C-alpha positions, 0 to 999 in steps of 0.5 A: 500499500503506497498511499500518502500518509495522513497524520492521526488526531494528535490527541489519539497519538498521544494516547498510543504513546501513553499505552506504550509507556505504560505497556497496557494490553489494547486492542486495536482495529486496523486495515493490513497490508492487503487493505483488510480490517484485522483485530489484535490484542497486543502491547504497544512497544514503539510509537515512531516516525520514519521518512515522515510516516508514523508508526507503531510496533506492537509486542508481536513484531507487527509494524502498523501506519497510524493512519490505518488504525480504525479504533483502539479499545472501542475509541474511534480514530479520526484522521487530522492532527 
């Protein structure tokens, strides 16, 4: 998937970083690399930027672009920061 990155809402970004810091187990719903909706329970191990795109990494090694996130623990993700 090579679509242009669209930053997520700043408050949601902050919430991701907070949960990573706390090492909380969360439920994420997101678009995977095949553009299918996927759901996983995980711990966020890192939230980072690379080449003007933001990502998170999970405890089971999955890397997700933040603009592919749909929901975290029933919090709906809006796309604009």
